[in-house]
N, C-alpha and C positions, 0 to 999 in steps of 0.2 A: 768619391765614386765618379763624379763628372770628369775629373782629370784622367782616371783610368780608362773611361770610355773614349775620351778625346785621344789619348795615347794609342788606344787600340785602333781607332779609325785612321789616325795618321800612319801607323805601321802598315795597315792594310792598303792605304793609298800608295805608300812607298813600294810595297811589294807589287801592286798592280802596275805601277810605272815601270818597274824593272821587267816584268813579264811582257808588257807591251813593247818595250825596247828590244828584248830578246827575240820576239816574234818578227821584228824587222830585219834581222840578220839572215843572210844566206848561209846555209850550212849549219853546222853544229857549233854555236858559240854559247858558252855557259856564262850568262850575265847574272843570273839570279843567285843571291846568297841572302839568307834571312836577315843578317845584320847589315847588309849593304843598302844604300839608298842612292838615287839619282839626285845630284846636287845642281848641275848646270849642264846645258848643252848648247851647241851652236856650230858655226863653221869657222875654221881657221885654214890657213895654207901651211902645209907641211913643206919645209925646205928639204928637198931630196938631194941626190947626188948631182953631178954635172950632166950636161946634155948627152945625147947618144954618142957623140964623137969623143966624149971624155974631156972636152975642153969647154971653156966658156961659162955661161950663166948657170947658176944652180936652178934646178927645176922647182917651181912653185906648184904644188899639187893640192887642189881643194880637198879638204877632209871634213867629214862630219865628226864632231868631237863630243864625247860624253864624259863629263866629270862625275865619277861615282865617289862614294865616301872613302874608298881605299885604292882605287885605280882610275886611270884615265884611259879611255878607249878611243882610238881613232879609226875611221873607216872611210871607204870610198862610197859615195852615194851613187846608186844606180838609177836609171830612168824610171823604173817602176816604184820608186820610193823605198826600195829595199836597200840594205847596207852590206857591203863586202868588207868584212873585218880585215884590218891591216895589222894593228898592234895594240897590246895592252902595256901601259906604263905603270909600274908599281910605285905607289906614293910614299910608303913607309921608308923613312931614311933618305928620301930624295930631297932635292932643292930646286927651286925655280930661280932663274937668273935672267936679267935683262940682257939683251945683246945689242950691239951697235948696228945701225942701219947699214946696208951694203948698197952697192950700185944696182942690185937685183931685187932687193926686198927692203921693206921698212916695217916698223912696229914689231920687231923680232924679240922673242924670248925663248929660253930653252928650259927643259926639265931634265935634270941630271939624276938618274936613278942611283941608288946605293951601289948597284953593280958597276956603275961607271957609264952605262949606256946613255947617250944624249939624244933627245928628241927636240928638234928646233922647229918653231912655228912662227908664222907671221900673221898678225891680226889685221883686220880691215882698217883700223884707225888707232890712234893713241889711247883713246878711252877704252876701246875693247881690249887692247893689250893690258892696260892697267887692271881692268875688271877680271880678265882671265888669270893674270898673275896673282891677284889678291885671293881669288877663289881657290886656285890650285894651292897656294901657300897655306891657306887655312886648312885644306884637306890633308896636306902633308903633315902639318902639326898634329891634327887629329889622328891620322893613320899611324904616325910615329909613336904618339903617346899610347895608343891601343896596343901596338906591337910591343912596346917596352913594358906595358902593364901585363901582357900575356907572358912575356919572358920572365918578369918579376914573380909571377905566380908559379911558374915552372921552376925557375932557378933560385927563387928565394931572395932576389935582389932587384929592386926597381931603381932605375936611373931617371932622375928628373931632367926635363928639358927646360932651358931658359931661352926666351926669344932673343934673337940678336937685335941690334939697333935697326937693321934693315927690315926685319920681320915686324918690329913694332911700328915701323913707318909704312908697312904694307908691301915690302919688296923683297923679303928674304925668308929664310927658314930658321928654325930653332937650332941652337948649338947645344952640345952636350957638355 
C-alpha cells in the first residue's frame, strides 16, 4: 500500500512539473501528457546557421532545454522568465552523437532524429556535454523501447533493442 501511495505522489509531482513548465511557454504549447515526465533541464547553445551575410561563424544561440521522457524541447528564454518555443526533438529512434570542436564552438553534440533532422548543441563544458549526452541517450533508449512495445502490441511483433558498445559506455544509442 505504501508503494502505491508513493507511486501516486510521484506521478502527481511529475504532472505538476509538466503543468508548471507548460505555463512558462508563450502561446499554445502542449507539454502535458499523462505518461510524460520532466527528466532534466538547463541551458545549452544551439548551433544555428551562418551569420546574416551567409558566411563565417555559425551562430551560437542560448536555449533553455527541457528533456522530457519522450521528447527534448528547446526554447528561447525571454526577459520575463517566459519561454518562446523553438522546436521539439522526437527521441524514439533517435541517436545522440559527439561532434568535434570547431573554431566557433566546443563541447558539441548532436541529436539525430529518426526522420534525419539533426539538432546540434554546445554545452558550457565537457562535464555538461557528457551529462546531457548520457541523459538524452537514456531517454532515447526508453522512448524507443516504449515505441517498439506499442508497435508490438498493435502489430503482434516486438523487436528487442541491444545497447551498442558506445551506449554501454554512455555515449551512444541502442541498435536493432
